[in-house]
C-alpha angles and dihedrals in degrees: 000000000000113000123228088251095066096071113026114219111261128155099233106018141060104211130188110196099183132029112247108188091193089065097040096116093050093048090049088061094044092049096044117132124207144149102204092270103051126031129188121189113224095257119159114269094246091055096234139112098032138164097208121348114219143170116164141186118203110260095359101135145151127227121240132178120262105214118204123201087218118017120226137186111274096017110140111248099203138032134208123233127190112245127229096231132200109318115227097172102086116109110166122196128203118193110200088337095310114116118233104243119159090218092064135050112012126309101210096182137352131183135166125189129191104204108205095194098044095040093226141120111222125193128187127178145157117216134180118205121228085262091056100252110144129208134176114220127192124180132178120194131190141172106211122241091191100044103047099199097046137100120167139189130198108202122187130183123192128189110234098180124085091245136065122273130210108223132193117188119191116194114189150187110208128186129192095023114190110254127208116257117275124251127235095259124114090218095066128081129262112252112241115205111224096328095177122083113203117240104166141357126183147155122222125178092334094317124121123211130185123186122191139169130210113246100227109018092043097222118155122220130191126189127182135183135190135173145213114203128190143150110070125082095237122028128174123193136182133176127207136168145199128184095277100022143051125180138186112199121202122192127188146146111241119203122208110288094014120123128209112213124198123182112194121194118196123188129190136193137163138180142175093213112023120103125249095252091048093051092045091052091047095058093042090052091049090052090049091052091051092047089052091055091044131207095290090048092052090051092049093049091049093051093047092050092050094044087059092046096048092046089063102030111034120125120205118206117183117192100032113062093180093057089044091057093041098051090053090046088052094047090050095050094046089050089051090053096054112018097097100012088116107186092345129109128265104229129209091259098030106213095316100097145345098262115144088012090283092293128159116228137176086284089084097061098036103040112012101038095050090059092045093046090066098035110029107010097172089069090057093054089054094047092051092045087056089056088049090050088057094048094107090056090049090051090049090052091050090051090051088054091049091249135126126237123016129326107195117209122261092224128008149133103202101025105271121111110265101176112111093189108078101195093057095030122038092020090060092086091156089090088078091056089048090057089050090048092051089050093052092044093051095048092046092051098044106023086223097167093168089063091045091055096042099044116343100073093048092050090052094045097048094046091048089053089053093056094045091054096039095052132054142199117245126217090277093052096253116141118231134185110203136188098026137129120225127206090288101085091190089071111054141180097008139155121256102355103197096221093048093045095048093046090048089049091056090045091055094047094046092048090054091048092049090053088056094044095048105028095164092055091045091053091052088054092051095249115154136178092265092056095047089048090055089052092052092046092052092048093049092049097043112142118234109184117227131184105218094186094057092030093228136109116260114237084223132349109298096005095126090055094057121108115275117247116245097241094164092064096042107101120216093249090065092068127132086049094206089071095051108029133055115251088238089069093046096048095056098048139069096254120127127205094193129005101269101170092037088058089053089054089056101048098031098032095147089068092067134058119231090251092051091050092053094048093043092049093053093046097050094038088066091056102040116100097181096228085155124072086222092070108074098056093051092048089049092055095052094038087059093046095052093046105262095124098161091052089048089055091050091052092047087056091052094049092045096050097043092113105017087060097025091232094171091045093230104088086115087079093053138295121291105253095187094052091047091052088040090061088061090047092049091054099040101033094028109041093015091047092217117173132163100192111165092001095296115125109221137170136198102177125187133158130217117238095261096057123077100186143003122194126177142158133226132194109222126171096331095317133098115227119197117202118196113190121194127173094267106018143029128211123206118198135172117222103184137058134029124313091265093057112112141182127204116213141153126247105195101309095336122102111223135187116207123193133188089245097050127036116203124228118194133176122255106234119235116274111259125217108301122230126260114321108262122225127194126218111277111288094006101094115121118255112269114250113238124213115260111276 
């Protein structure tokens, strides 16, 4: 794990003050830059040493076979793996013929800073060569939010000695980099050996261009680079290329105090259909546009974009500086994953690493999109339009499974199912309800009726059709959904999973309501009164299993009668259990990877009484091992709701520090987007008590003893609401619109109207008696948050 000394706590920066080669892969993920289209891991400028090299383009993938020990009908035959594309980051420096390599000579100082407001990664170092020649190097890297295809690096070298230096700078594009061998962990990516086939390489007026195509998926990629060099009196440059490599070499003599400055612009594009000349022209044009703006212009555009984002999305946490830093770090990375994705998915690792093969899961709709809905809603529209673009594939998959409607894939890049393990893949049908939930949430929050007509209604209708065909009424009229796996992947292929059933219930109801609200769209989709009536009937008769002896809900039918897991004799090194125990053992015991029923109590809270929530939380807390990074944020939300505020704070800390401390010990493969977004959810929906059930925005804020203040903003129906929570009162203020603009909301049980002209301050009622005291399995309690020192 990463110690708290690696990244000092600062409100707006993540700073590394020394270079720890043992943590290089983790820091490469933490320092990754992206814009939703292009992603650069935070590799060192000179390319080596590295933990895991990585440059990614959203949805650029290669196909690979999915072998099955025993084939079965409906098993996917091929998977999709994100490709490490042409690397434009390397800038190698030779000082009097000796290459700068931090493993040799003497590294006198080294610092890297991720600036969350500027959107840049800065690196400064002083290095002495084995011959004793010293240089000071400063680089600043960005991936542009405003120019989608562009990444840029400003690289400066200064002579520190009192004598001249001969410098050679080699700036490169490199394709088919050799990757380190994969580990035996299902969460990491498959290693593809030289996935890119060269099609063209050229130099043009000092520019370098490489064009490649994947061998199986047939996707074409173009990458271009160009440079602006200044500083020394005499500079010579030349550019050359080979099929997998292009290099611009810069030579100069640097006198004491002089500084060589290199600005490198890198542009990327890919397509499944565009011709080679079209793609080549596209990346060259993008580089020209960036050159026209210039380095200073790119920096200014980046800062302006982020100023606007932070003005609407920032969260202030007083009393826990670590969480303050971490929630901003999380907001920044989630923004990077979706800002310019533009009808592409937001994957579990964003574009920060190859974990999970670059696949998108249900995490996107149920953790990432909620945060973005209330902070950067345009990104949500694009993410949901991507789901709509894959609707034909989801319908095809449903047909293959003998079902109606659309069965969206458990994990994918392009839209086909890529999970080779059926119980935790295809059987996790709840992803379709999550897509419907994200659709409803987005339309409620934005009133984007154009999106609803163009895509939203069809997503709701086709997912409702899935549930109606997947479930059935029994002889007593009760509606059941059998043979499914809920969010808890340690309990598979069950009957009446509560989370799945309640999410499907909402999906069915919302689809019927959408058909009434948009009758012309419904008619085009073939929806009639008989079909909507069948949806409403199924929703009204939905089965929700309950154990009356224990007085708790069953996660799925019969769950509370399963054998208890022997937590006392499970040593710490056996976690996560999926890497040390057969699934057979997990499936037949009451052991929970992630809090399935607790998640249902968050998103479908109206289906439970306060007393049921308290009892359920205590029961399932004792059986949840949190082998998933999705767990802590959900437990924080319900812990806060049932009155265990200190425990909620502890869980917020775990979610927040998932990557900055590498708590799951797999940050090397990319940061955990859902946990980063979940930190925002834990603060806003947990301590802020925010809910939008049935389109009504409500709050029940309350702070744990170690926090002094929580302030956050929400975008809601064209307005920006600022919520300022103190220990004994909460203030609601509108920040957009004219003085007559107003917003109706609910503070606890009180209906409130807030206007731009008049903020509203209301008392926080005393905390009632919390529910049963929850206990975690031995050794699985979250770390206790300490007061700021």
